[in-house]
N, C-alpha and C positions, 0 to 999 in steps of 0.2 A: 658729302662733307658732315660731319657730326658738329652740331651746335650745342654747347653745353647749356643747362638751363640753370636758372637761379631760383629756388624755390623759398628760400628763407633770406631775404635781402641782408637782414642784420647779421646772420651768421656767414653767409657766403659771399656777399659783395667784393670783399678785399681778398679773396682766394683767386689767384690768377688761373688756377684749372678751370674755373667756370667761364673763361673767355676764350675766343679763338680768332686769328686773324682771318680777315675775308679775302679772297682773291680778288685780283684786279678785274674780274668780270661780274663782281658784285655792284649793286647799287643801294644807296639808302634813300629813303623817303621819310622825311619827318613832318609833323603837322601840330600845330598849336592853337588853341582856341584863343583868338584875340580878346583881351580884356577880360579874361576869366576870373581874375581877382575881383574886379569890380562886379561882374555879374554874380558871383558867389556872395559878396558883400550885400547884393540887393535881393538875395534869396533865390537866386536862379540856378542853384547848384545842379538841378535836375537837368536843365537846359544845357549846361556844360557838359555834364556826363553823356547826354544823349548825342550831342554833336561829336565829342570825342569817339564814343562807342562806334558811331556810324563811320568815323575815319579808319577805326580798326577793321571794321567789317569790309570796308572796300579796299583798303591796303592788303588784307588777308587774301582777298580774291585776286587782286591784281598781281601780287607776287607769287601766285602758287603756280609752279611749273614742274609736276610731278616727272621724275623723282627728285628733282632739286629740293634741297632744304629752304626753308624760309622761317623767318622770325618776325613776329610783330608783338610790340610792346605797348600797352595801354598805361598812360601815366595820369589819367585823372582829369586832365585838361589839354590832352595831345596824345600823340603816338609816334612811334618810330617803327620802321620796317626795314629789314635787309632782304 
């Protein structure tokens, strides 16, 4: 399955050709750093990003099933993987 990419969010996010419906055998995993706004206000941006990046690393490895496609998106204080 081809999964389209968005490289320039401002220019491409509203373009429906950059999205694809996932089949019924796909799953989504979502993670969010709890209280990230408060932590950032306390100057702990680095801690928030470290935890979120670790989630991306774990999810990227967990969803890897060659030759199946996988997608993992980092959001600064969380991640989503398909």
